[in-house]
TINU-255887 format. One line per 3 residues: number of its first residue (from 1); for each residue x, y, z of N, C-alpha, C. Coordinates in steps of 0.1 Angstrom, whole numbers. Layout:
N
NUM> X:Y:Z:X:Y:Z:X:Y:Z | ... $
END
This chain:
482
1> 1139:853:373:1145:866:371:1136:878:374 | 1139:886:384:1131:897:387:1139:910:384 | 1131:920:382:1136:933:379:1127:943:387 $
4> 1131:947:398:1122:955:407:1127:970:406 | 1118:978:404:1120:994:404:1108:1000:410 | 1107:1013:408:1097:1022:415:1083:1017:410 $
7> 1082:1013:398:1069:1008:392:1064:996:400 | 1072:988:406:1068:976:415:1066:980:428 | 1069:992:433:1065:996:447:1076:1001:454 $
10> 1088:1001:449:1100:1008:457:1098:1023:455 | 1102:1029:467:1102:1043:466:1112:1050:462 | 1124:1043:459:1135:1048:452:1141:1036:445 $
13> 1150:1041:434:1156:1031:425:1170:1026:431 | 1174:1033:442:1187:1031:447:1186:1021:458 | 1193:1010:457:1191:1000:468:1203:1000:477 $
16> 1202:1003:490:1212:1004:500:1218:993:505 | 1207:983:510:1211:971:516:1200:962:515 | 1203:947:514:1194:936:513:1199:927:524 $
19> 1188:920:530:1192:910:540:1181:900:540 | 1184:888:541:1175:877:542:1169:875:557 | 1156:874:558:1149:872:570:1147:859:575 $
22> 1153:853:585:1151:840:589:1138:837:592 | 1130:846:598:1116:842:602:1106:841:590 | 1108:849:581:1098:848:570:1104:841:556 $
25> 1115:841:557:1123:834:545:1124:844:533 | 1119:856:534:1120:865:526:1132:875:524 | 1131:885:517:1144:895:517:1138:909:520 $
28> 1146:915:528:1142:929:531:1151:938:524 | 1146:949:519:1152:958:510:1151:973:515 | 1163:979:516:1163:994:521:1167:1001:508 $
31> 1159:1012:506:1161:1022:495:1167:1036:501 | 1171:1035:514:1175:1047:520:1164:1053:527 | 1152:1058:520:1141:1064:528:1129:1056:529 $
34> 1130:1043:527:1120:1033:530:1125:1019:529 | 1117:1011:535:1121:996:534:1108:987:529 | 1113:978:523:1103:968:517:1107:953:519 $
37> 1096:945:518:1099:930:519:1095:923:507 | 1104:914:502:1101:906:489:1101:891:492 | 1092:886:486:1090:870:488:1081:865:478 $
40> 1086:854:471:1077:848:462:1072:857:452 | 1080:866:446:1075:876:437:1066:886:442 | 1064:887:455:1056:898:460:1063:909:467 $
43> 1062:920:464:1069:932:471:1058:940:480 | 1063:942:492:1055:948:502:1064:959:509 | 1059:972:504:1067:984:511:1058:986:522 $
46> 1068:988:534:1062:992:548:1058:1008:547 | 1046:1012:544:1041:1025:543:1043:1034:555 | 1040:1027:568:1040:1035:580:1053:1037:586 $
49> 1064:1030:581:1077:1031:586:1083:1045:585 | 1089:1050:596:1095:1063:595:1104:1066:584 | 1103:1077:576:1111:1081:564:1124:1084:568 $
52> 1133:1077:575:1146:1080:578:1155:1073:568 | 1169:1077:570:1179:1070:562:1182:1057:569 | 1175:1046:562:1177:1033:567:1190:1026:562 $
55> 1197:1021:570:1211:1016:565:1212:1001:564 | 1208:992:575:1210:979:577:1198:972:584 | 1199:957:580:1190:949:587:1197:939:596 $
58> 1194:937:609:1200:928:618:1190:919:624 | 1192:905:625:1183:897:630:1190:888:643 | 1184:889:655:1189:883:666:1183:869:667 $
61> 1188:860:676:1185:847:677:1172:845:685 | 1168:856:692:1155:855:698:1144:859:690 | 1146:862:677:1136:865:668:1133:881:666 $
64> 1141:890:672:1140:903:670:1146:908:657 | 1142:920:652:1146:925:640:1152:939:643 | 1165:943:640:1169:956:642:1170:962:629 $
67> 1166:974:627:1167:983:615:1176:995:619 | 1188:995:614:1196:1007:617:1195:1019:608 | 1195:1031:614:1193:1042:606:1200:1054:612 $
70> 1198:1067:607:1205:1077:613:1197:1083:626 | 1186:1077:627:1179:1081:640:1184:1071:653 | 1189:1060:650:1192:1051:659:1190:1037:654 $
73> 1183:1028:663:1181:1014:659:1166:1012:663 | 1158:1008:653:1144:1004:654:1144:988:658 | 1137:985:670:1137:971:674:1122:966:672 $
76> 1119:956:666:1107:951:663:1108:936:659 | 1097:932:654:1098:917:647:1092:919:634 | 1097:910:623:1094:912:610:1078:910:608 $
79> 1073:900:614:1060:898:614:1051:910:618 | 1055:918:629:1048:929:634:1049:940:621 | 1062:942:616:1064:951:605:1054:949:594 $
82> 1053:937:591:1044:934:579:1029:935:582 | 1027:934:595:1012:934:598:1007:948:598 | 1014:957:606:1008:971:606:1019:982:605 $
85> 1032:977:602:1042:988:601:1046:994:613 | 1043:987:625:1047:994:636:1062:988:643 | 1067:993:653:1078:987:660:1077:989:675 $
88> 1086:982:683:1084:982:696:1091:993:704 | 1103:997:700:1110:1008:707:1122:1011:698 | 1127:1023:702:1140:1028:694:1152:1030:705 $
91> 1162:1025:700:1175:1026:709:1182:1038:701 | 1186:1049:709:1192:1059:705:1203:1065:713 | 1209:1076:710:1219:1082:720:1214:1083:733 $
94> 1200:1086:734:1195:1088:747:1195:1075:755 | 1194:1064:748:1195:1052:755:1208:1046:757 | 1218:1053:753:1232:1048:755:1242:1048:743 $
97> 1237:1049:731:1245:1049:720:1254:1061:720 | 1267:1060:718:1277:1071:719:1277:1080:708 | 1270:1077:698:1271:1085:686:1260:1082:676 $
100> 1260:1089:665:1251:1085:654:1257:1074:645 | 1248:1065:639:1254:1054:630:1256:1061:618 | 1266:1054:610:1271:1059:598:1264:1050:585 $
103> 1262:1057:573:1256:1049:563:1267:1043:555 | 1263:1033:547:1271:1024:538:1282:1019:547 | 1279:1015:559:1290:1007:567:1285:992:569 $
106> 1294:984:573:1291:971:576:1293:967:591 | 1282:963:597:1283:960:612:1286:946:613 | 1291:942:626:1297:927:628:1290:922:639 $
109> 1286:909:639:1280:900:649:1290:891:654 | 1293:891:667:1302:880:671:1295:870:680 | 1297:858:675:1290:845:682:1275:849:685 $
112> 1267:856:677:1252:859:679:1251:866:691 | 1260:871:697:1258:878:713:1262:893:712 | 1274:896:706:1278:910:704:1277:916:692 $
115> 1271:928:691:1269:936:678:1277:947:678 | 1286:948:669:1296:959:668:1290:969:657 | 1288:981:661:1280:991:652:1291:1002:649 $
118> 1290:1007:636:1299:1017:631:1293:1030:634 | 1299:1040:641:1293:1052:644:1301:1064:639 | 1297:1076:639:1305:1087:634:1317:1090:643 $
121> 1316:1086:656:1327:1089:664:1334:1077:670 | 1332:1066:661:1339:1054:668:1331:1039:666 | 1334:1032:674:1328:1020:675:1319:1017:687 $
124> 1307:1011:687:1299:1007:698:1297:994:699 | 1296:987:710:1293:973:712:1279:973:718 | 1270:964:714:1257:962:718:1255:947:721 $
127> 1252:943:736:1249:931:738:1235:926:735 | 1234:917:725:1220:913:722:1212:906:730 | 1218:899:739:1210:893:750:1203:905:758 $
130> 1208:915:761:1203:927:769:1190:933:763 | 1188:928:750:1175:934:746:1164:928:750 | 1164:916:758:1152:909:764:1148:919:775 $
133> 1135:918:781:1130:927:789:1138:925:803 | 1145:937:807:1152:938:819:1165:928:822 | 1168:922:811:1179:912:812:1192:919:815 $
136> 1192:933:812:1205:940:814:1206:946:827 | 1195:944:836:1194:950:848:1202:943:858 | 1211:949:865:1220:943:874:1217:947:888 $
139> 1215:959:891:1211:963:904:1201:976:905 | 1193:975:916:1185:986:918:1183:989:934 | 1186:1000:937:1184:1002:951:1182:1016:956 $
142> 1179:1019:968:1177:1031:974:1186:1030:987 | 1199:1034:985:1209:1031:995:1207:1037:1009 | 1201:1050:1007:1199:1057:1019:1189:1069:1018 $
145> 1186:1074:1031:1176:1086:1030:1183:1098:1037 | 1181:1109:1032:1188:1121:1038:1177:1129:1047 | 1179:1129:1059:1171:1136:1069:1178:1148:1075 $
148> 1174:1161:1071:1180:1173:1076:1195:1172:1073 | 1200:1168:1063:1214:1168:1059:1221:1157:1065 | 1216:1148:1071:1222:1134:1076:1218:1123:1069 $
151> 1226:1114:1063:1222:1101:1057:1220:1091:1066 | 1209:1084:1063:1206:1072:1072:1203:1060:1062 | 1209:1047:1066:1207:1036:1055:1193:1032:1056 $
154> 1189:1027:1045:1174:1020:1044:1174:1006:1045 | 1166:999:1049:1164:985:1051:1151:980:1049 | 1146:972:1039:1133:968:1036:1127:961:1049 $
157> 1135:954:1057:1132:947:1067:1131:953:1081 | 1135:965:1082:1137:973:1093:1131:987:1091 | 1121:991:1099:1115:1006:1098:1126:1014:1103 $
160> 1125:1026:1095:1134:1038:1099:1126:1047:1107 | 1129:1049:1120:1122:1059:1128:1129:1072:1128 | 1120:1082:1125:1124:1096:1123:1119:1105:1133 $
163> 1127:1114:1138:1122:1124:1151:1112:1132:1145 | 1103:1136:1156:1092:1145:1153:1096:1158:1147 | 1109:1164:1151:1113:1178:1146:1119:1177:1132 $
166> 1120:1166:1125:1126:1164:1113:1119:1172:1103 | 1124:1180:1094:1117:1190:1085:1118:1186:1070 | 1130:1180:1067:1134:1178:1052:1139:1163:1050 $
169> 1131:1156:1041:1135:1143:1039:1137:1142:1023 | 1149:1137:1019:1153:1135:1005:1159:1121:1003 | 1154:1115:991:1161:1102:988:1162:1102:972 $
172> 1170:1093:967:1170:1091:953:1173:1075:949 | 1166:1071:939:1168:1056:936:1179:1057:926 | 1186:1043:925:1196:1041:917:1195:1029:909 $
175> 1196:1029:896:1195:1017:889:1208:1016:879 | 1216:1004:880:1226:1001:872:1223:990:861 | 1226:992:850:1222:983:839:1233:984:828 $
178> 1234:972:822:1244:971:809:1235:971:797 | 1223:974:797:1213:975:785:1212:988:781 | 1210:990:767:1206:1002:762:1191:1005:764 $
181> 1183:996:768:1168:997:770:1167:1009:781 | 1158:1018:779:1154:1028:789:1146:1020:800 | 1148:1026:812:1140:1020:824:1132:1031:830 $
184> 1121:1028:833:1111:1038:839:1111:1036:854 | 1115:1044:862:1114:1045:877:1101:1050:883 | 1097:1043:892:1085:1050:899:1087:1051:915 $
187> 1080:1061:920:1082:1062:935:1069:1069:941 | 1064:1067:951:1055:1073:959:1055:1070:973 | 1050:1080:981:1051:1079:996:1037:1075:1001 $
190> 1034:1063:1003:1020:1059:1006:1017:1065:1020 | 1006:1072:1021:1002:1080:1033:1003:1095:1030 | 1010:1098:1019:1010:1113:1016:1009:1116:1001 $
193> 1015:1109:993:1013:1111:978:1001:1106:973 | 994:1114:963:980:1108:958:983:1101:945 | 994:1101:939:996:1094:926:1010:1089:926 $
196> 1012:1079:917:1026:1074:915:1035:1083:907 | 1046:1087:909:1054:1094:899:1062:1085:892 | 1062:1088:878:1070:1078:869:1080:1086:862 $
199> 1092:1084:860:1103:1091:853:1112:1082:846 | 1119:1086:834:1128:1079:828:1141:1079:838 | 1150:1067:837:1161:1067:844:1170:1078:841 $
202> 1169:1084:828:1178:1095:825:1173:1109:831 | 1161:1108:835:1155:1121:840:1154:1119:856 | 1159:1109:863:1158:1105:876:1165:1117:883 $
205> 1157:1122:894:1163:1132:903:1158:1128:918 | 1164:1136:927:1161:1135:940:1147:1138:943 | 1140:1131:953:1126:1137:957:1128:1140:970 $
208> 1120:1151:975:1121:1157:989:1107:1158:993 | 1107:1157:1006:1092:1160:1014:1096:1168:1025 | 1089:1178:1027:1091:1187:1039:1080:1188:1048 $
211> 1083:1189:1061:1072:1190:1071:1062:1179:1072 | 1065:1168:1070:1056:1156:1069:1051:1154:1084 | 1036:1152:1085:1030:1149:1097:1035:1137:1104 $
214> 1034:1136:1117:1037:1123:1124:1029:1112:1119 | 1034:1099:1118:1027:1088:1114:1036:1078:1106 | 1030:1067:1101:1037:1056:1095:1036:1057:1080 $
217> 1046:1057:1072:1045:1060:1057:1053:1048:1050 | 1047:1044:1038:1054:1033:1031:1061:1040:1017 | 1073:1040:1019:1081:1045:1005:1082:1034:994 $
220> 1074:1035:984:1074:1025:973:1083:1030:962 | 1093:1022:958:1101:1026:948:1103:1014:938 | 1099:1016:925:1099:1004:916:1105:1009:903 $
223> 1106:997:893:1111:999:880:1101:993:871 | 1097:1000:860:1089:995:849:1096:992:838 | 1093:982:829:1099:982:816:1093:989:806 $
226> 1101:996:798:1095:1007:789:1086:1002:779 | 1090:989:774:1082:982:763:1071:977:768 | 1069:971:781:1057:964:784:1049:972:794 $
229> 1053:980:800:1048:990:810:1045:981:822 | 1052:971:825:1048:962:837:1059:966:848 | 1056:964:861:1066:966:871:1075:953:871 $
232> 1087:956:871:1096:945:870:1104:943:884 | 1105:954:893:1111:953:905:1104:963:915 | 1104:961:926:1098:971:937:1105:969:950 $
235> 1109:980:957:1114:979:970:1104:988:979 | 1100:984:990:1091:992:999:1099:994:1012 | 1100:1005:1018:1105:1009:1029:1096:1015:1040 $
238> 1098:1013:1051:1089:1017:1062:1094:1028:1069 | 1088:1041:1069:1091:1053:1075:1083:1056:1088 | 1088:1058:1099:1078:1060:1112:1083:1074:1116 $
241> 1074:1084:1115:1077:1097:1120:1072:1099:1134 | 1077:1103:1144:1070:1104:1157:1062:1118:1156 | 1051:1117:1163:1042:1127:1163:1046:1138:1173 $
244> 1043:1150:1167:1046:1162:1178:1035:1162:1188 | 1037:1169:1199:1028:1169:1209:1016:1176:1204 | 1017:1187:1194:1004:1192:1190:996:1182:1180 $
247> 1002:1172:1176:992:1162:1168:985:1152:1175 | 987:1152:1189:980:1144:1198:964:1146:1195 | 956:1135:1197:942:1136:1193:935:1145:1205 $
250> 941:1145:1216:935:1155:1225:937:1169:1222 | 947:1173:1215:950:1187:1211:942:1189:1199 | 939:1179:1190:930:1183:1180:918:1186:1182 $
253> 912:1182:1194:898:1187:1200:899:1201:1207 | 912:1205:1208:914:1218:1216:906:1230:1210 | 903:1232:1196:893:1242:1193:880:1241:1197 $
256> 876:1227:1197:862:1225:1203:860:1230:1218 | 870:1227:1225:870:1230:1239:869:1245:1241 | 878:1252:1234:876:1267:1234:862:1272:1230 $
259> 856:1267:1219:843:1272:1213:834:1268:1225 | 832:1257:1230:822:1253:1239:823:1261:1252 | 835:1264:1256:840:1269:1268:834:1284:1269 $
262> 835:1290:1257:830:1303:1256:815:1305:1258 | 807:1295:1254:794:1295:1255:790:1293:1269 | 797:1287:1278:794:1286:1292:801:1292:1302 $
265> 808:1303:1297:817:1310:1306:829:1305:1312 | 833:1294:1306:844:1288:1311:858:1290:1304 | 856:1299:1295:869:1303:1285:880:1308:1295 $
268> 877:1319:1304:888:1324:1312:893:1313:1322 | 883:1305:1328:889:1295:1337:898:1286:1330 | 893:1282:1318:901:1272:1311:915:1277:1308 $
271> 916:1291:1303:929:1296:1300:938:1297:1312 | 933:1302:1322:940:1302:1335:946:1288:1338 | 938:1278:1338:941:1265:1341:953:1261:1332 $
274> 949:1263:1319:959:1259:1308:972:1265:1310 | 973:1278:1314:985:1285:1315:994:1280:1328 | 985:1276:1338:991:1271:1351:996:1257:1349 $
277> 989:1248:1340:990:1234:1340:995:1229:1327 | 1002:1236:1319:1006:1234:1305:1014:1222:1304 | 1020:1216:1316:1026:1205:1315:1020:1193:1320 $
280> 1006:1196:1325:1000:1183:1330:996:1173:1320 | 991:1161:1323:989:1150:1315:978:1153:1306 | 978:1146:1294:967:1146:1285:953:1143:1291 $
283> 953:1134:1302:941:1129:1306:932:1141:1313 | 940:1151:1318:934:1160:1326:925:1169:1313 | 933:1171:1302:927:1180:1291:915:1173:1286 $
286> 915:1161:1284:903:1152:1281:891:1152:1289 | 895:1153:1304:884:1154:1313:876:1166:1312 | 884:1177:1312:878:1190:1310:870:1192:1296 $
289> 875:1187:1286:868:1186:1273:854:1180:1276 | 854:1167:1281:843:1159:1284:831:1168:1293 | 836:1175:1303:828:1183:1311:822:1193:1304 $
292> 829:1200:1295:823:1210:1286:813:1204:1276 | 816:1194:1270:806:1189:1262:795:1183:1269 | 795:1177:1279:784:1173:1288:776:1185:1292 $
295> 781:1196:1296:773:1209:1300:765:1213:1288 | 772:1213:1275:766:1218:1264:753:1207:1260 | 754:1194:1262:744:1185:1259:733:1188:1269 $
298> 736:1189:1283:725:1193:1292:716:1206:1289 | 723:1217:1284:717:1227:1279:707:1224:1267 | 710:1215:1258:701:1211:1249:690:1207:1254 $
301> 692:1195:1263:680:1188:1268:671:1197:1277 | 675:1207:1282:667:1217:1290:655:1223:1282 | 656:1223:1268:646:1227:1261:632:1220:1262 $
304> 634:1207:1267:623:1197:1268:623:1192:1280 | 612:1193:1290:612:1188:1303:612:1173:1301 | 606:1168:1293:605:1153:1293:617:1144:1287 $
307> 626:1152:1281:639:1146:1276:650:1149:1284 | 650:1156:1294:661:1160:1303:670:1147:1307 | 681:1150:1304:690:1137:1307:692:1127:1295 $
310> 684:1131:1284:683:1121:1271:697:1121:1265 | 704:1131:1263:716:1132:1256:727:1123:1264 | 728:1125:1278:738:1118:1287:734:1102:1286 $
313> 721:1101:1285:718:1085:1286:720:1078:1273 | 718:1085:1261:721:1080:1249:737:1077:1247 | 745:1087:1253:759:1086:1253:765:1074:1261 $
316> 757:1072:1272:761:1061:1281:759:1048:1275 | 746:1047:1268:742:1034:1263:752:1032:1251 | 755:1043:1242:764:1042:1231:778:1037:1236 $
319> 783:1042:1248:796:1039:1252:795:1021:1258 | 783:1018:1264:784:1004:1268:783:994:1257 | 776:999:1246:776:990:1233:788:987:1228 $
322> 795:999:1226:809:1000:1219:817:991:1227 | 818:993:1242:826:984:1249:824:971:1248 | 809:966:1246:807:953:1245:812:947:1231 $
325> 813:956:1221:817:953:1208:833:953:1207 | 840:955:1218:854:954:1218:862:966:1215 | 856:978:1213:863:989:1209:873:994:1220 $
328> 884:1000:1213:894:1006:1222:888:1017:1231 | 895:1021:1241:891:1032:1251:890:1045:1244 | 901:1049:1236:900:1060:1228:889:1061:1219 $
331> 885:1050:1212:874:1051:1202:861:1053:1210 | 860:1045:1222:847:1045:1229:846:1060:1234 | 857:1066:1239:855:1080:1245:852:1090:1233 $
334> 856:1089:1222:852:1097:1211:837:1095:1207 | 833:1081:1207:818:1079:1203:811:1085:1214 | 815:1085:1226:808:1091:1239:804:1107:1236 $
337> 815:1113:1232:813:1128:1227:805:1130:1217 | 807:1122:1206:797:1124:1195:783:1122:1199 | 780:1112:1207:767:1109:1211:761:1120:1220 $
340> 769:1126:1228:765:1137:1237:758:1149:1227 | 763:1151:1216:760:1162:1209:750:1157:1196 | 745:1146:1197:737:1142:1186:724:1150:1184 $
343> 719:1156:1194:705:1164:1193:708:1178:1192 | 721:1183:1190:724:1197:1191:716:1205:1181 | 711:1200:1170:703:1207:1161:688:1211:1167 $
346> 685:1205:1178:672:1209:1184:671:1222:1190 | 683:1229:1191:684:1243:1198:677:1253:1190 | 675:1251:1178:668:1261:1168:654:1256:1165 $
349> 648:1243:1170:635:1240:1168:626:1247:1179 | 616:1253:1174:606:1260:1184:601:1252:1195 | 600:1258:1206:594:1250:1218:582:1245:1216 $
352> 573:1252:1209:559:1247:1208:558:1233:1200 | 568:1232:1192:569:1219:1184:575:1208:1193 | 587:1211:1200:593:1201:1208:584:1196:1219 $
355> 576:1206:1226:568:1202:1237:553:1200:1235 | 550:1199:1221:536:1196:1218:531:1183:1223 | 519:1182:1229:514:1170:1234:507:1162:1225 $
358> 501:1169:1214:495:1162:1205:503:1156:1193 | 498:1151:1182:504:1147:1171:509:1159:1163 | 521:1158:1157:527:1169:1149:519:1168:1135 $
361> 517:1181:1131:512:1182:1118:523:1180:1107 | 521:1176:1095:530:1174:1086:541:1185:1084 | 536:1198:1085:546:1209:1085:555:1208:1098 $
364> 549:1208:1110:557:1205:1122:567:1194:1121 | 563:1182:1117:571:1172:1115:583:1174:1105 | 581:1180:1096:591:1185:1085:600:1193:1091 $
367> 595:1203:1100:604:1213:1107:612:1204:1118 | 607:1195:1124:614:1187:1134:626:1179:1127 | 623:1174:1116:634:1166:1108:645:1176:1104 $
370> 642:1186:1104:655:1196:1101:667:1196:1112 | 664:1191:1123:674:1192:1133:685:1183:1131 | 684:1173:1121:696:1165:1119:706:1172:1111 $
373> 700:1180:1099:710:1187:1092:715:1199:1098 | 706:1206:1107:711:1218:1113:721:1214:1124 | 719:1202:1133:730:1199:1140:744:1196:1132 $
376> 741:1188:1120:753:1186:1114:761:1198:1109 | 753:1208:1104:760:1221:1100:767:1228:1109 | 761:1228:1123:769:1234:1134:780:1226:1136 $
379> 780:1214:1139:794:1207:1143:803:1206:1131 | 798:1206:1118:809:1205:1107:818:1216:1106 | 815:1228:1114:824:1238:1112:836:1235:1120 $
382> 837:1225:1129:848:1220:1135:855:1212:1126 | 864:1218:1118:870:1210:1106:880:1200:1112 | 887:1202:1123:897:1193:1129:892:1181:1135 $
385> 879:1180:1137:873:1167:1143:860:1164:1135 | 860:1160:1123:850:1157:1114:840:1146:1120 | 845:1138:1129:836:1126:1133:826:1133:1143 $
388> 827:1144:1149:817:1150:1158:803:1153:1152 | 802:1154:1139:791:1157:1132:783:1145:1129 | 791:1133:1129:782:1120:1124:771:1116:1131 $
391> 770:1119:1146:759:1114:1154:747:1124:1149 | 749:1137:1149:740:1147:1146:733:1146:1133 | 740:1141:1123:737:1140:1108:730:1127:1106 $
394> 732:1117:1112:729:1103:1108:721:1095:1117 | 717:1100:1128:711:1091:1139:697:1088:1137 | 690:1095:1127:676:1091:1123:676:1083:1110 $
397> 688:1080:1105:687:1073:1092:682:1057:1096 | 676:1050:1089:671:1035:1090:680:1025:1083 | 681:1014:1089:689:1003:1084:683:1000:1069 $
400> 671:1001:1069:664:997:1056:663:1008:1046 | 668:1021:1050:668:1032:1041:655:1040:1040 | 647:1037:1051:635:1048:1051:636:1057:1062 $
403> 646:1060:1066:648:1070:1076:650:1084:1071 | 655:1093:1078:657:1107:1073:670:1112:1079 | 677:1121:1073:679:1130:1065:684:1126:1051 $
406> 690:1115:1048:697:1114:1034:693:1099:1029 | 685:1093:1035:680:1080:1032:692:1070:1029 | 701:1070:1037:712:1060:1037:708:1046:1041 $
409> 714:1036:1036:709:1023:1039:721:1013:1044 | 717:1005:1052:728:996:1057:741:1002:1062 | 752:996:1057:765:1001:1062:769:1013:1053 $
412> 761:1019:1046:764:1032:1041:763:1043:1053 | 754:1039:1063:753:1047:1075:766:1044:1084 | 774:1055:1088:785:1053:1096:782:1045:1109 $
415> 791:1036:1113:790:1027:1124:786:1034:1137 | 793:1046:1139:790:1053:1151:775:1059:1152 | 771:1063:1139:756:1068:1138:747:1056:1142 $
418> 749:1042:1136:742:1031:1139:741:1028:1153 | 753:1029:1160:751:1026:1174:743:1038:1182 | 745:1049:1179:737:1060:1185:724:1058:1183 $
421> 719:1054:1169:706:1051:1167:698:1041:1175 | 705:1030:1178:700:1020:1186:699:1025:1201 | 709:1032:1205:708:1039:1219:696:1049:1220 $
424> 695:1056:1210:685:1068:1210:671:1062:1210 | 669:1051:1202:656:1043:1201:652:1037:1213 | 662:1030:1221:660:1025:1233:656:1035:1244 $
427> 663:1045:1245:661:1056:1254:647:1062:1252 | 641:1063:1240:629:1068:1236:617:1059:1241 | 620:1046:1240:611:1037:1246:610:1036:1261 $
430> 623:1039:1266:624:1035:1281:622:1048:1289 | 618:1059:1284:615:1072:1289:601:1076:1286 | 596:1083:1296:584:1090:1295:584:1102:1286 $
433> 576:1102:1276:575:1114:1267:563:1122:1269 | 562:1134:1262:551:1143:1263:539:1137:1258 | 540:1128:1248:528:1121:1241:526:1107:1246 $
436> 534:1101:1256:532:1088:1261:540:1084:1272 | 537:1075:1281:546:1070:1291:557:1060:1286 | 567:1056:1294:577:1048:1289:569:1033:1286 $
439> 576:1026:1278:570:1012:1275:574:1002:1285 | 566:991:1286:569:981:1295:582:972:1289 | 587:964:1299:600:957:1296:597:948:1284 $
442> 586:941:1285:582:931:1275:581:938:1261 | 575:950:1261:572:958:1248:586:962:1242 | 595:966:1252:607:972:1246:615:961:1240 $
445> 616:949:1246:622:938:1242:617:933:1229 | 604:934:1227:597:930:1215:600:940:1204 | 599:952:1207:601:962:1197:616:962:1191 $
448> 626:959:1200:638:958:1196:641:947:1187 | 634:936:1190:636:923:1182:630:928:1167 | 619:934:1167:610:937:1154:620:948:1146 $
451> 628:955:1153:636:965:1146:649:961:1140 | 652:947:1143:664:943:1137:664:943:1122 | 675:950:1117:678:950:1101:665:956:1093 $
454> 657:964:1101:646:971:1094:650:986:1099 | 645:989:1110:649:1003:1116:664:1003:1119 | 670:993:1126:682:993:1133:692:982:1127 $
457> 704:985:1130:713:974:1127:713:961:1135 | 708:950:1131:706:937:1139:717:934:1148 | 730:936:1143:740:932:1151:743:940:1163 $
460> 740:953:1161:742:962:1173:731:960:1183 | 719:957:1178:706:955:1187:711:943:1196 | 717:932:1190:720:921:1200:730:922:1210 $
463> 738:933:1207:747:937:1218:741:944:1229 | 730:952:1225:722:960:1235:713:948:1243 | 707:940:1235:700:929:1243:707:922:1252 $
466> 719:919:1249:729:911:1259:731:919:1271 | 732:932:1269:736:940:1280:724:941:1289 | 712:941:1284:699:942:1291:697:930:1299 $
469> 699:917:1293:698:904:1299:708:902:1310 | 721:910:1307:730:907:1319:728:918:1330 | 718:927:1329:715:936:1340:725:949:1339 $
472> 731:951:1328:742:961:1327:735:974:1323 | 724:971:1314:715:983:1310:701:980:1316 | 695:989:1324:683:986:1331:672:992:1323 $
475> 660:986:1324:649:990:1318:639:997:1329 | 634:1008:1325:627:1017:1336:614:1009:1341 | 612:1007:1355:600:1001:1359:592:1012:1367 $
478> 597:1025:1367:591:1035:1376:581:1043:1366 | 570:1049:1373:561:1056:1365:566:1069:1361 | 576:1074:1367:582:1086:1364:595:1086:1354 $
481> 598:1096:1348:609:1096:1340:622:1095:1346 | 632:1086:1341:643:1085:1348:651:1098:1349 $
END
């Protein structure tokens, strides 16, 4: 015989409901504003449980425990309640209940599958099976995408091609479920969005993108379970938007063309030709750009009699190495342009230092080393073609990290700069300089072997050596500078 009251731990003396727990074998007691567990003479009041008007206890076949109250239904397991007073989630009117539950009412379970709940505005049926993660989920899809007011069907297996002049893209994900569980939807456009957008299915709205640049995008749309936070379904759609004429790589270099053309008096000529030949092929624009860059590189080399043609030779060796490495023509051409301007920083180095016949002093050498950062600073102003500054900035870095300007090591050094460094080192040994004649064939080959994976990237050196042995890159055998 037990007589339990507030002195034994109950928070109130009025008992609203009691129910036997099949998992613990004990008895759950509701006093209205609290719940407690009683077994073997021991009473445990759940101190952390919300102080709501708790009405009833319901146990499902899969071991879950439902506590009905005026706030909705708390779903948990009795062992979890006894351990730390926590619960997994709450089902409320937000999740599909059509009204508030009533006190002092009796609920009914049919065949351990359907729970009938008494509400203030009628009766609600809850499928107990659908309380499992995503078991109530029937269908999830993004049926179509709207492009400038026209709907187009989406297919995961077939990319959707979008015209280059499209300006507004809108879509919405739909989820159909017979569960009261909330569902979290996520979406992001790979290639544009920086983070994944997650929203409740009740807050789900259309997403819109405007003025997307040309390119390939992946539209990821998924469903997360609210309780576990894990992705339960995902659909990925491929969108390919055609590039506008202005997005072509040749036109990205147009600001550089205008800038360099001004320096050499070609601006007016270029503008006349551009107005007359606006419909000409992209190849002609690239040829003109290369001529201007080449002229600028020659102007740099004119500061030093003994290095005339150095920039062009380094660019040509870089081109040959990249071709041997299997690069595409477009990538090879861009590397050639980068290599042509790798010594642009020397325009501000005093002639007495550049042309000094003797050994440079420490101060002079420090001044000479500044040309990498100066060149980088000049070229980095061309924001639409960031690659153009790589050669100037990093061509004196060493593979072992002992170079200058930023002591980068190994593959921290951009690949383009590693190729230019090999070509630059070879031309320095293969050319007569103010302080020494060019080196012999045997000495050059020996120095290249010695520089593998110390000063230079060994894999790139191997490509250069192969070109030399095949006779595609010649070693100077004359007494004069090439």
